[in-house]
C-alpha positions, 0 to 999 in steps of 0.5 A: 704956308698959304693955300689957294682954292679957286672956283666960280662958287655959283653958289658956294656950298658945303662941298667947297667949304668942307674941302677947304677946311680939310686941306687947311688942317692937313697941311697946317696952312696959315690961311687958305684963300678962296678966290672967286673966279670972274670969267672962267676960261674953261667953262660956261660963265656963272649965272649970277653976277660976280658981286653976288657970288662974292657976297654969298662967299662972305656970308659962308665964311663969316666968323671962320678964322684962317679961311679968307676971300681973295678978290684979285681975279674979280678986281683984275677983270677979264678971263681968270687965268690962274697963272696970272693970279699965282704970279701976282700972289707970289709978288705979294707973299715972297718966298713962302710956300704956296699951294694951289688946290684943284679937284681931280676933274680940273687936274684931268684937264690941267694941260689945257690951261693957259700957260699951265706949266708955269703954274709950278713956277709960282706954286705947288699944285695939290690935287684933291682926290676922293679916297681910293682915287687911282692917280695916273700921271702920264705927262712927263713934265708932271711926273718929274714934279710928283712928290709924296712928301708934305715936308718937301712942300714946306721946304720949297716955295713952289714946283711940286705936284701932290695928291691929297685925299679928302672927304668928297661930299657929293654936292654940286652947284649945278644940282643946287641950282636945279633944286632951287629952280624947281622950288625945292628946299636946298637945305643942308647942302649949303649954309643957311645964310647963303640960302636966305640970300638966294631967296632974298634976291630970287637967284637961280 
């Protein structure tokens, strides 16, 4: 199974990285691909150019086996619609199970995504939640896709909705940018190699 985890990564931090590692282990993924967004359709544009966000992600994942970077959204340019990303991945990987990981906040707005129902044609959608999260699925289309079985995800290439509890580190890229803007130390919130890159290029 292959996992997909998208984001602006502006900058990448331990909240992203720990979550990616946990779901990789929980689902015994062959690999998890982190996909930096080029232009996010549902939020403000990143404050740092795509090439620099990509470089920070490369530094963060250096030496980490099974966690890779997929640049297809940056290569494609324009707004980064996930349905297009998944469609291109499906052509590449054939019938292997594909899991799209999204946070609970993103899931709350899923029905506003571009061609959101078609996401399930290409992948399973796994919602990463904090312990004690009360899942409420009111949309009939989503309810019909819901499963509590990881085995079902393994046996089908796409089409199901699954909720997975992960350790939620209360770290946000917005808070990190604010810390840096105030000339405070962002240590222990993101990898030291990324901090050094930020300082070297005077980002944020």
